[in-house]
C-alpha positions, 0 to 999 in steps of 0.5 A: 937390490933396491938401487938396481931396481930404481935404475931399471925402467919398466914399460908395459905394451899391449903385446909384452913387457920390455926392460931397458937399462941405462947401461948395456941393454937391449938396444934393438928393442928400445929402438923398435919401441921408440919407433913404435911410440912414434907411430900414429895411435890406433883405435883400441877395440874394447872387449864389448865390440862384436867384431874385430876390425883389422887395420890394413897396412898402407898400400903402395902407389902401384897397388892403389892405381891397380885398385882404381883401374879395377873399380873403373872397369867394374863400374863400366861393366855395370853401367853397360849391363844397366844400359842394356837392361834399360834399352830392353825395358824401353823397347818392351815398354814401347811395344806394350804401349803400341799394343795398348794403342791398337787395343784402345782404338775402339769404343764399344766395339766401334773402331776409329782412326788416329789422324797422322801428322799432315792429315788434311782430311779435316781441312778438306771436308770443312772447306767443302761443307762451308761452300754452298755450291759444294754442299749442293753438288756433293750433298754434304753438310757440316754439323758441329757440337754434341747437341746438333749431331745428336739431334741429327742422329735421332732424326735418322740423318746419315753420318759420313765422317766424325772428327773428335778430339778425345774419346770422352767427346765421342762417348757423348754421342749415340755410338750405336748410330755411328757404325757406318761412319768413319771416325777420326781422332784429331788434335783439339788444336786442329778442330779449333783452327777449323771451328766457327765457334768461340768455344769449340766442343771438340766434335765435328760431323759430316753428314749426307744432306738430309731428305726431309721426307725420310727423316723421323721428326719426334714432334710431328704429332704436336704440329698444327696445320700451319706452314711457314713460307720464307720469301727471299730471306737473306740474313742467316741469323734471321732465317735460323731464328725463324726456323727455330720459332716455326719448330717451337710453334709446331708448324707442319713444314717450312718452305724456302723460296729461291733467293733465300740463304741456304738453310744448311749454312753453319750460321743458320744451323747455329741460330736454328738450334736443331730446328732442321731436325724437328720439322721438314724444311724444303729449300730452293723452291719456285712458287709453282713448287711452293703451291704444290707443297701446300694442301689444296684447301689452304689460305695464304696470309702475308705479313706486312709492316705497313697498312698505308696512310689511309688504312692506318687511320681507320685501323686506329679508329675502328680496331677492326678489319679494314679493306685496302683502299690504296693499291699502290706498291708503297703501301705494302711494307715488305713487297718488292715489285721486281720480277723473279727470274728463273736463274736468280743469283742467291748472292746478288741483290741491290737494295737501291733498285726499288725506285719510285719509277718502278712503282708508277702505273703498277697495280698490286693484287687487292688483299684485305688487311687484318690486325694480327690478333683478329681471327684469321686462322680458321683452317689450314693456312700458310704464312709468308714472311718476306726479307727486310731488304727485298720484301715480299714478292709479287707472287706471294701477294697474288697467292694471298689474293687467290686463296682469300688471304689477308695482309697481317699487320702488327701495329707499333708506335709511330717512332718505330720503323718496323719489326725485325722479320724474325720477330714478326714471324714469331708473333704471327706464328704463335698467334696462328697456333693459338687460334688454330688450337682454339678451333680444334678444341671447339671442333673436338667438343662438338664431336664429343657432344654428338657422340654422347647424344 
């Protein structure tokens, strides 16, 4: 029995125990067992696993191909469904954005337009506003920048069209005063192309040419009876600075004679810093019109940068009022002897035409000279400033003689030729304001003393 047991091999499998003998045994089972041992080992699932994983038998090639085709078809159908959903979502999003754009094309109940590609309105109106001829014929002016546009709106100017780059730029303006204007939103690049500024602010306004008699000037109650007459001022920077000084000094108004640069030119507007909307400015006037704008009892003074060789010596000695001993034209620093023609061309002038031959035998009006700090502002008056190239006109000196005015002289060092016309205007305007205020204060004290008595 023991020998028989030693001749028997015992094999234990996961399913059953199979006995194989060295002699006649179960050959089929042993072959299946041997084939079973040659298979790849399988993972043994421990009793602690939550789920039993079934090992799938190997698939045939045709089954694998069929499964791949099924997966491809399923994926394609899923992609098409997603594309449809995405297209629908994009369409809904586009409609939503369009509705939002329509809803956003207003600010505080004020509708505005969006410039379409190729819109030429900005280029057209800017070109028109930059031409003096078109400005005068069509009655339009161009204002650029928030401050200048706000000053114009506060004074009651009539806006026609406003171009802006962003809604925030538009909100910086008094929107309630733009109800009758056409608002157009354009790209900042378009404004940058047509702007004269180095750093554009993104807002340009087209206004009707203002009528000085209809504007509301906030500083009107602080003015003094002093008028500035600009005679043949050709430089835009000088004219803008003179307008700014006139507004700061509290002038009653500014009168521009024919031959002056246009007061609404962009360079003049920038130099004036809003002075156009702080005091009345009457442009392109003849001397007859100038006289009609002035009060009846007015004294006209003219600014002069030379007091002549004889009077200069007496001025240095006495430092007082000196009568004009010489009436030669060359003794007047800013005087041109050329007669003004009725149809003068604003852009034409020849600085070399004032030759000595024109002065021969010409007797100018006799006007006394005074230093700028002497008492010359005693009643309502007007101050005439001439251009540095053309100088004062004969009509200005004649008006000074007629109204018992003076030639006002600002002494400078001998090596200095003369002061800039805008600088001379600022000195004389503020000196005149000081003298007028002193007289007004003195008159007020006298009236109060009389009332108390």
